[in-house]
Structures are given as C-alpha cells and as structure tokens.
C-alpha positions as CSV (number, residue, x, y, z in Angstrom):
1,M,-0.1,0.0,-0.1
2,T,1.5,3.2,-0.9
3,E,1.1,6.6,1.0
4,H,-0.9,8.1,-1.8
5,N,-3.8,5.3,-1.3
6,V,-4.3,6.4,2.3
7,H,-5.4,9.9,1.5
8,H,-8.8,9.1,1.0
9,P,-10.3,7.0,3.8
10,R,-13.9,5.8,3.4
11,P,-16.0,5.6,6.7
12,L,-16.8,2.1,7.6
13,I,-18.5,3.0,11.2
14,R,-19.4,6.4,11.8
15,A,-18.7,8.1,15.0
16,E,-22.6,8.2,16.1
17,R,-22.4,4.5,15.9
18,L,-19.2,4.2,17.6
19,R,-20.8,6.3,20.6
20,A,-24.1,4.1,20.8
21,R,-22.4,0.9,20.9
22,C,-20.0,2.0,23.6
23,R,-23.0,3.0,25.7
24,Q,-24.6,-0.4,25.3
25,M,-21.1,-2.0,26.0
26,G,-20.5,0.0,29.0
27,R,-24.1,-1.1,30.5
28,A,-23.4,-4.7,29.9
29,I,-19.8,-4.3,31.6
30,A,-21.4,-2.3,34.3
31,R,-24.0,-5.2,35.0
32,D,-21.6,-7.9,34.8
33,Y,-19.0,-6.2,37.3
34,A,-21.6,-4.6,39.6
35,G,-20.2,-4.3,43.2
36,Q,-16.7,-5.2,42.0
37,D,-13.6,-2.8,41.9
38,L,-12.7,-3.6,38.2
39,L,-9.2,-2.9,36.7
40,V,-9.6,-2.0,32.9
41,V,-6.3,-2.6,31.1
42,P,-6.6,-0.8,27.6
43,L,-3.7,-1.6,25.1
44,L,-2.1,1.5,23.7
45,G,-1.9,2.8,21.4
46,G,-4.9,2.0,19.2
47,A,-7.5,1.6,21.9
48,F,-7.2,5.0,23.6
49,C,-10.3,6.5,21.8
50,F,-12.4,3.6,22.3
51,V,-11.4,3.2,26.1
52,A,-12.0,6.9,26.8
53,D,-15.7,6.6,25.4
54,L,-16.2,3.1,26.8
55,V,-15.3,3.8,30.5
56,R,-17.4,6.9,30.8
57,E,-20.3,4.6,30.0
58,I,-19.4,2.3,33.0
59,P,-20.5,3.6,36.2
60,L,-18.5,1.8,38.5
61,P,-17.2,3.7,41.5
62,G,-14.2,1.3,41.8
63,L,-13.2,1.2,38.4
64,E,-9.5,1.8,37.8
65,L,-7.4,2.3,34.6
66,H,-3.9,1.0,33.9
67,F,-2.6,1.4,30.5
68,A,-0.5,-1.2,29.1
69,S,1.4,-1.7,25.6
70,A,1.1,-4.7,23.4
71,S,2.0,-4.8,19.8
72,S,2.9,-7.0,16.8
73,Y,3.0,-4.3,13.9
74,G,6.0,-2.7,12.8
75,A,5.8,-0.3,9.8
76,G,2.8,-0.7,7.2
77,T,-0.2,-3.4,7.6
78,I,1.4,-6.8,8.2
79,S,1.6,-8.1,11.7
80,S,5.3,-9.4,12.4
81,G,3.6,-12.3,14.4
82,R,5.6,-11.4,17.4
83,V,4.0,-9.7,20.2
84,Q,5.8,-7.1,22.5
85,L,4.3,-6.4,26.0
86,S,5.2,-3.7,28.6
87,A,3.8,-2.0,31.4
88,L,1.3,-4.7,32.5
89,P,-0.2,-3.9,36.0
90,D,0.2,-5.6,39.4
91,C,-3.3,-7.0,39.3
92,A,-3.1,-10.0,41.7
93,G,-6.4,-10.9,43.0
94,R,-8.3,-8.2,40.9
95,P,-11.0,-9.0,38.2
96,V,-9.6,-7.5,34.9
97,L,-11.2,-6.5,31.6
98,V,-8.5,-5.8,29.0
99,V,-9.4,-3.5,26.1
100,D,-8.1,-3.4,22.8
101,D,-8.8,-1.9,19.2
102,I,-9.1,-4.7,17.3
103,L,-9.0,-8.7,17.3
104,D,-7.5,-9.6,14.2
105,T,-4.9,-12.9,14.4
106,G,-5.5,-13.0,18.3
107,R,-2.1,-13.2,18.9
108,T,-1.9,-10.0,21.1
109,L,-5.1,-10.6,23.1
110,E,-3.9,-14.2,23.9
111,A,-0.6,-13.0,24.9
112,V,-1.9,-10.4,27.0
113,C,-4.3,-12.8,28.6
114,T,-1.8,-15.6,29.2
115,A,0.5,-12.9,30.9
116,L,-2.4,-11.6,33.1
117,T,-3.6,-14.9,34.1
118,S,-0.3,-15.9,35.2
119,A,-0.2,-12.9,37.5
120,G,-2.9,-14.4,39.6
121,I,-5.9,-12.4,38.9
122,S,-9.4,-13.2,40.2
123,S,-11.1,-13.0,36.6
124,L,-10.5,-12.0,33.3
125,R,-12.6,-10.8,30.3
126,S,-11.8,-9.1,27.0
127,C,-13.6,-6.3,25.3
128,V,-12.7,-5.2,21.7
129,L,-14.0,-2.5,19.6
130,L,-13.7,-4.6,16.2
131,D,-13.4,-8.4,15.6
132,K,-12.1,-9.6,12.3
133,P,-12.7,-13.2,12.6
134,S,-11.4,-14.3,9.1
135,R,-7.9,-13.5,10.4
136,R,-7.9,-15.6,13.5
137,I,-4.7,-17.5,14.0
138,A,-4.9,-18.0,17.9
139,D,-8.0,-19.8,19.4
140,I,-9.4,-16.7,21.3
141,S,-12.4,-14.6,21.3
142,A,-13.3,-11.5,23.0
143,D,-16.2,-11.2,25.6
144,Y,-17.4,-8.1,24.5
145,V,-17.4,-7.2,20.8
146,G,-18.3,-3.8,19.3
147,F,-18.4,-4.7,15.7
148,T,-17.5,-7.7,13.3
149,I,-15.9,-6.4,10.3
150,P,-14.6,-8.0,7.1
151,D,-10.8,-8.5,6.4
152,R,-10.2,-4.8,5.6
153,F,-7.3,-2.7,6.8
154,V,-9.1,-0.2,9.0
155,I,-8.0,3.2,10.5
156,G,-9.4,6.2,12.5
157,Y,-11.0,6.3,16.0
158,G,-7.3,5.4,17.3
159,L,-6.4,2.8,14.6
160,D,-3.4,4.0,12.8
161,Y,-1.5,3.5,9.5
162,D,2.3,3.9,10.2
163,G,1.4,6.2,13.3
164,R,-1.2,8.4,11.3
165,Y,-5.0,9.0,11.0
166,R,-5.6,8.0,14.8
167,H,-7.3,11.3,15.0
168,L,-10.2,10.3,12.6
169,P,-13.6,10.3,14.3
170,D,-15.0,7.4,12.2
171,V,-13.2,4.0,11.6
172,C,-12.4,4.1,8.2
173,V,-11.2,1.5,5.2
174,I,-8.4,2.3,2.9
175,D,-7.7,0.8,-0.3
C-alpha cells in the first residue's frame, strides 16, 4: 500500500454508531461487574479513543485504569507475528477487563491474557471494538465485541497506518 492510497479513507463505522455501541457495551460491563473493583487494562496505542468513550459509560465507583502496551505491528499493515508487551499492571486478586482496538489474528490478545492470568488475577474478560474473525490464528475470542468487520485494513478512532490517522472520528477503510 503506498501512502498515496491512504489519503482518501472511506468511513466504515461512523462516530455516532461508535458512541452508541460504547453506551451499550458500557451498560453490559457495568451489570457484569456490579459491586466489584474492576481494573480496566487498555492496550495502547490503538485502544485510547475507544477506552475513553467506553469507561465513561461504565458507572462503577471502584473502576481503575492501567494502560499497557502490546504490539505485533512494525511499519505498514502486516503483523510481525511477535507480540511485545510492556507496562502490564500488578493485578493479583483483581477482576481485569482487557480492552483492545481490534481482534485480528488473536496473537496480541492471547499473549496479554496469558500474562495477566499468570499474575494471579481473580477473573479475566476481554473487550474489543472490532473483531475480524476471518484473520484469526490464535484460538481466542473476546467477551465483549463492538463490531464484527470484514478483512479490510482500518484506520481512525485510534487505529493507525504507520502512526497516522488515529485522530479520525470514524473507523475508516483504506484501499
């Protein structure tokens, strides 16, 4: 994909639908974790827009955020297949919700969940904005899914192409 092809992203999911889905998911998460001190672990950098909207819809007084980093992408649109983790929280004995932008091959979510489980958490669930099941390699699924999408490279609402386009308010496709 050349840089010239990226200049005209086309919306796949508009900002209004994203906000409405965050409200629905936030309500479901609040019901499931009622009375618990939930630790939300968003994965940077792609999940930052999503988690900001999502946690505002989860009215739990004991909710805490701890940002972590997990990546399998270098430059471009192809995963390296190797997941690099950093800044995972001390979460022993806590209920944890991992939040990511997209569940693609599943390698990143699998690596993060494995690392957190080995840390002695009390429970673990995952929440993703986008699910792309046609690309799944790891045997994993998310507990909360915003939207299931086709096998297209997407940008916007936190998702990037070589560090660009995260600021777009919609999830967009590029050719």
